[in-house]
N, C-alpha and C positions, 0 to 999 in steps of 0.2 A: 206639624210636629215632627221632630226627628224620629226616624224609625229605629228606636232603640228598644229591644225586647226587655221585658221586666227582669228576667233572670240576669241579664247583663248588668243592669243597674245594681242589683244585689251583689253580684260577684265583684264588681268594681268597688262597691262599698266594703266588702270583706277585706280587700287588699288595703284599703284606707284604714280600716279598723286596726290592722296590725301595726300601723304607724302612730296611732293616737293613744292617749292616756287620760285617765281621770274623767272629769265631767264632760270634756270635749268628746271623749270616746262614747260615753253614754248618750250624749246629744246626737252624735253621728249615727248611732244605731237606730234612733228614732227617726232621724231625718231621712235616711235611705228609703224606708218603706213609704214615707210621706211623699217624697219626690216621685218614686215609682208609681204610687197610687195616682198622683196628679197626672202623670203621663197617660195612665190607663183611662182615667175618667175624662180628661180633656180632649183626647184623640178618639177616633173611631177605630178601635183595634180590629173589628171584624172586616174592615176594608184593607187591612195590612196583611202581608204574607212575606215572611223572610225565609228564603230557601238557600241552602248551601250545597254545592256539589263536591263530594268527596269520593275520589277513585271511581268516578263515573256514576255514583249513586246519589240521588237527589234527597237531601235531608230537609224536611219541613220543620225547622226549629222554632218557628213562631207563626201560628195560624189559628188565632182565637175564633171561637163561635160562641153562641149564647150559653151552651153547656159549660164550656171551660171558663167563661167570664164570671159566672156565679162563684166558682171556686177561686178564681183569681182575685175577685173583690174581697172575699172573706179572708183569704190568706194575707192580704195587705192589712186588713183590720186586725187580725191576730198578731201580725208582726209589729204593729204600732203599739197595741196595749201590752204585748209581751215585752217590747223594748222599754216601755215606761215602767213596767213592773220590775224589770231587771236593771233599773237605773243604778243600783248600788253594786252590781256586778262589774268589776273593773279589770277583769282578765281579758286582754286583747284577743287571745286565742279563742276563748269562749265566745266573745262577741263576733269574731270572724266566723266561727262555726255556725252560730245562729243565722248570720246573713247568708252563708253558703247553703245552709239547710232550707231556709225560706226561699232563696232563689232557685234551688233545685226543685222544690215543690212547684213553684210557678212555671219553671221550664217544663216539668212533666205534664202539667195540665194544658199548656199552650202549644206544645209540639204536636205534630200529626204523623210521625213516623216511628216505627218500633225501635230503630237504632238510637235515635235521640232519646226516646223514652227510657231505654236501658241505661244510657249514660247518666241521665238525671236521676234515675232510680238508684244507681250505685252511689252517686254523690250524696244523695239523701242518707243512705245507709252509713257512710263513713262520718259525715258531719254530725248526724244525730247521735251516733254511738259515743262520740266524744262528750256529749252533754250528760250521758250516764256515767261514763268513766271518770269525768273530772269532778264528780262528787267527792272523791278522795278516799273513800273507804274500800277495804278489800272486798267487801260484799258487792259494792257498786262496780268495782273493776271486773269481778267474775261475771256479774250480770251483763255488763257492757260487752264483754267478749262474746258471751252467748248470744246476745242481741245482734251483734255485728255478724256473727257466723250465720245466723238464720236469715238475716237480711241479704247477705251475699248469696246464699242458696237461692233465695227468691229471684235475685238478679240473674243468676246463671240459668235458671229455668226460663226466665223471660228471654234471655239471649238465645238459648237453644231453640225456643219456640219461634223466635224471629228469624233465625237462620233457616230453619226448616220451612217456615212459611214462605220465605223468599225463594228457596229452592223449588217449592211447589208451584208458586204463583208468579214469581218474578217481580213481586212488589213488596215493599216494606211499609206501605201506608197503614197507619193505625186508624182503622175504621171498624164498623160492626163486623164480627166474624162468627159468633156463636160457637157452640161445641160441635164443630164439623170435622175434626180430625186430630191427629196427634199434635200438630203444631199449636192448634187452638187450645187443646187440653193442657199442654205445658204452660202456655201463657195464662190460662185460667187458674192453674195451681199457683203460679207466681203471684197473681193478683190476690188469690185467696190467702196466701201466707201473710201478705202485708195488710190484708183486710181482717185478719184474726179470725178466720173460719174455725169452727169447732175442731178440736184436737190439734189445730195449728196456731192457737191463740196465746199460748203462755209466754211467748217472748214479750208480750205487752204487759201482762200482770207481773212478770218477773223483773223487767227492767225499769219501767216507768216509775214505780215507787222508790227506786234507788237513785233517781236523778236528783240534781240540785233543786231547791224550791223554784228557781227561775226556769230551769231546763224543762221541767215537766209541763209547763204551760205551752212551750213550743212543741214538745213531743205530742201533746194531745191534739194539736191543731193540724199537723201536716201529714204525717205518714199514712195513717189509716184513711184520711179523706182523699189523698191522692189515689189510693187503691179503690175507694168508692167511685171516684170519677172514672178510673180506668175500666171498672166493671160496667158503668153506665155507658161508656163509649163503645166497648167491645162486646158486651154480653147482655145488653138489655133484652128482656123478653125470654131469657133462658129459664125454663120452669124450675130447674133444680135449685136455682137461687132463692125461690120462694120458700122452700122447705129448709134450706140452709139458714136463711135469714130468720125464719120462725124459731129454729133451734137456738140461734144466737141470742134472740131476745129473751129466751126463757132460762137456759141453764145458768147464766152468770148470777141470776137472782139468788140462788141457793148458796153460792160461794160468798157473795157480797154480804148476805145477812149474817154469816158466822165469822166474817173477816174482822180482825182487830185493827189492822193498819188502814187508816182512813183514806190514804192515797191509793192503796190497793183496792179498796171498795170502789173508788172512782174509776179505776182501771177496768174492773169488772163491769161497772156501769157503762163505760165507753163501748164495750163489746155489745152490751144490751142495746144501746142506741144505734150502733152500726147495723145491728140485725134488722131494725126497721128500714134502714136505707137499702140494705141488700134485698130484703123482701120486696120493696117497691120496685127496685131495678128488675127483679125476676118477673114481677107482674107485667111490667113493660109498657103499660098504656101511658098516654100523655099525662094523665092525672097522677099515676104512680111515679113516673120519672120526675115530674115536678115536685111531688111530695118527698121523694128521696133526696133530691137536690136541695130543696128548701130545708129539710131536716139536717142535712150535712152542714149547711150554712149556719143554722141556729145552734147546732151541737158544738161547732167550733167556739162559739161565743159563750154559751152557758156552761159548757164543760171547762172552757178556759177560766170562767169566773169561779167555778168551784175549785179548780186546781189552784188558782191564785189565792183563794181564801185559805185553803189548807197549806199552801206554801207560806202564807203570812203567819199562820199558827206555828208551823215548823220553824220559821225564821226567828220568831220571838221566844218560843218555849223550848225548842230543840226536841220536841216530842211530837209524835203523830199517831200513836196508838190510842184508840178510844178508851182503853182501860186507864190510861195515864192522864187523860184530859177531862174537861168538864168545868163548868162555872166560869168559863172565859168571857162570857157576855159581860161580866162585871168590869173587866179591864180592857176588852177589845169589842165594845158594843158596835162600832161602825163595821168592823169586819164581820161580825155576826149578822148584822142586818143585810149586808151585801151578799153574804153566803145564803141567806134565806131567799133572796131574789133568784139566785142561781138554782136553788133547790126547787122553788116554785116553777121555774122555767123548764127544768128537766122533767118535772112531774106533770107538765102540760096543764097547769092551771090556766083557766081563761084569763085573758089580758096579759099573758106571758108567752114568750116566743115559741116554746115547745108545743103549745096547743094548736097554733095555726099551721104547723107543718106535720106533726104526727097524725093528726086527724085526716090529712090528705091521703096518707098511705093506707090507713084503716078503711077509709071510704072507698078507695080503689079496690081493696081486697073484697069488700062487700059487693061492689058493682060487678066484679068478675066472677062472683059465686064461690069464693074461697072462704066458706063459713068457718071451717075448722081453723084455718089460718087466722081469721079475724078474732076468734075466741082466744087463740094463743097470744095474739098481739094485745088483746084486752087484759089477759092475765099478766103479760109483761108490763103493761102500763101500770097496773096496780103494784107490781113488784118493784118497779123502779121508784115509785113513790115511797115505798118502805125503806129501801136501802140507800137511796140518794136524796130523796126529798125530805125524809124524816131522820134517818140514822146519822147522816153527815152533820147537819147543824145541831141535832139533839145531843149526840155524844161529845162533840167538840166544844160546844158553848154552853150547854145546859146540863142535863143529867145530874150526876152527883157533883159536888164542889170539890175539885181536886186540890184546892188551896193555892193554885198557881196564880200569881199576880205579876203581870208584865205590862209593858207599854203597849199602846195601840200600835197597829201596823204603821210602818213609815208612810209618809205622805205620798211618795211615788207609787207605792203599792195600792194605797187607797184610791188614787186617781185612776190607775189602770182598772181596778175593780169597778170603780164608778162608771167608767166608759162602757165596760161590758154590761153592767146592770142597766144602764140607760138604754142600750141597744136591746136587751132582753125585754124590757117593758115597752119600748117604742115599737119594735117589730110585732110584739103580741097585741098591742093596741091598734096599730095601723098596718096590718099585714099586706095591704095593697102595694106598698113600696117594695117589699120582698117579692111578691107575686109578679111584679112588673119586670123582675130580673130573670125569671125562670126560663128554661129552654123553650117551653111551649106557652102560647097564649092560654089563659085560664079565666074562667068565670066562677071559679070555686069560691064559696062563701063559708068561712069557718064558723062564723057566729050566727048559726041558725039555732032555733030552740032545741032541736033534737041533739045536736052536738054538745051544746052547752050543758043541758040538763043531764045527759048521759055521763059526761065527764065529771060534773060536780058530784053526782051520785057515786061514781066510781071512787073518787078521791075521798069522799065522806066516809064511805064504808071501809076503805083501806085505812083511814086514820083511826076509825073505831076499832078495827081489828088490831092495829098496832097497840092502842091503849089497852085493850083487853089482854093481849098476849103479854104485855109488859107488866100489868098489874097482877096477872095470874102467875107470873114467873115462868111462863112457857117460852117467852122470847129469848133467843140465845144470848147469854151475857157476854160482855166484852172480856175475853180472857187472853192472857199472854200465851199464845199458842201459835203453832205453825200448821197451816192447812195445806194438805197435799192435793195438788191438781196434776194435770197431765204433764206439767213441767218436770215432774219427778223422773219421767222417762229420760230426758236429756240432762237433767241436773244431777241425778243420782243413779238412775238405771243405766244410762249409757256409760257413765263413769265406771260403775261396777262391772258392766260387761267388758269395757276396755281393760280394766285391771285383771279380770279373769282371763280374757283372751291373751293379754300380755304374759300372764303367769304360765298359761298352757304353752304358748309359743316359746317362752324362755326355757321351760322344762324340756320340750321337744328338741330345741337347739342344743341344750347341754347333753341330752341323751345321745343325739346324733354325733356330737363332738367326742363324747366318751367312746362310742363305738368306733369312730374313725381313728382316734388316737390308739385304741387297743389294737385295731387291725394293723396300723403302721408299726407298732411295737412288735407284734407277733411276726410280721413280715421281716423286720430287721433282724430279729433273733434267728429266724429261719435262714436268711441269707448269710448271717454270721457263722452259723453252724456249718454251712457248706463252704464258705470262702475265707473264713477267719484264720488267724495264725495258728489256732489249735485244731483246725479242721483236718480231715484226711488228705485234702488237696495240698495242705501245707507241709506234710512230712517229707523226709529225704527221698524215700523210695518213689513217692509220687512225682517229686520234682525230677529225679533222675529219669523216670519213665517218660516224662513229658519232653525232656531234652533229647533223649534217644529217638522218640517219635518224630520230633522236628527234624533231626539230622537225617533220618531215614526218608522222610517226606521230600526234603530238598535233594537227597541223593537220587531218588527215583525220578524226580522232576528233571535233574541234570542229565541223567542217562537217557531219558525220553527225548529230551531236546537234542542231545548229540546224535542219536539214531536218526532223527528226522533230518538233520543236516547232511 
């Protein structure tokens, strides 16, 4: 096979997309990941290594291994069903942005040096920001700019860490580093921003819901999963990640339960699911890394399915708030059924994909003695069933009848959702195919009596709790409201701080200008009093005295000169 790295195929495809139009453009966007995927599957990429020397520095731009291949495979799958879902999108720039975005994500997981990682990191930021901004609303434009700013900050931290790491070690190889110094800490924070760590997470919930119905599908697949891969590559076994991950699984539940925007609910749900991956990476055992990787693989698919179902609802109705929807199962029954498959998968129902990966992380936590963490993950599992497994399909398609009657989702969208749903059920029913792709060999069995019974009990009691809370009126209603999260700091707080600082600086500058002009005026008046036409120096007697003084001075000088001769 020709040694052509996956990202190169996508970048070439992006150039081609700018030259095409209509159905040919849509077909091209699907064909590019198909061709790239065939290259990846039919060759043995672990035997390939493409290095480029730049200014005496060796860049490993393509060096796959078992860890990166798992992400590479699922990124191709996401690009394919995302391309099918976005069939009706005919903007060449949007299509090119999607291909650059997917190609950059593949480049990031297949490269093995920090400089190449930084370049792909920033390409992802710019190409994905366009998917938010091109939504066309002023709100989306502002969210896109904030999103891009934060992503660039992440990239600059990564670059600073890479430069410092090179200065200290003489190497830019991207390998396991751990929290061993300032360079590693900077890189860790860069990964944490993109991974949506607590207090660094609101770029995700701020921007993703503002994207186009098509764009959100791609956004949910690549950015955070590249960060998960990077953490697994560089910081596996870092204990602080266990606690960061546990917090990530729990806190989004409370926001998601009260959130009205259903795509924002899914954004919080994404942070919740990433928390399981981060926790597994922190535990660092082979079972935990396998679980984190498998769950990242599955999350791309079932979160993509849920994003597509909500995108189809938004496409047909123009609405996405739970308070505005309901009763759509009557006019969009296929979309409702496919959404339920995604909800069952993210909730880890047996025979659905989430069950066979989430249980690996929880089993690893138990094996390593992290009982409190296991309890937190158990609580998070019940919480995700509430806000993603029940709330999303219930308020979108059932609940009250909103009276909205629309056509079923377009065929292309149904096909894309059908592919994702098929994979959710297929992986959940036959997990050995996924397990065979994981970084480490595993004999883990998801379907033993303990796992199945425990999960069924958890889901059953969670469902009963939801019914009881709903019937008793305790469950938070879907209200037209704005929920404040940490994003207030940069969306409102930083703006207010900037305006206040600008006012103070402007006031000080005006005061300093006033003092300076006053000093100049007073100095001018003083000089004028001394040298002006009405001053004492300007009267006749003073002038006469000055003339006589000059004549006397020259006379003395002349006499002195004559005497010396």
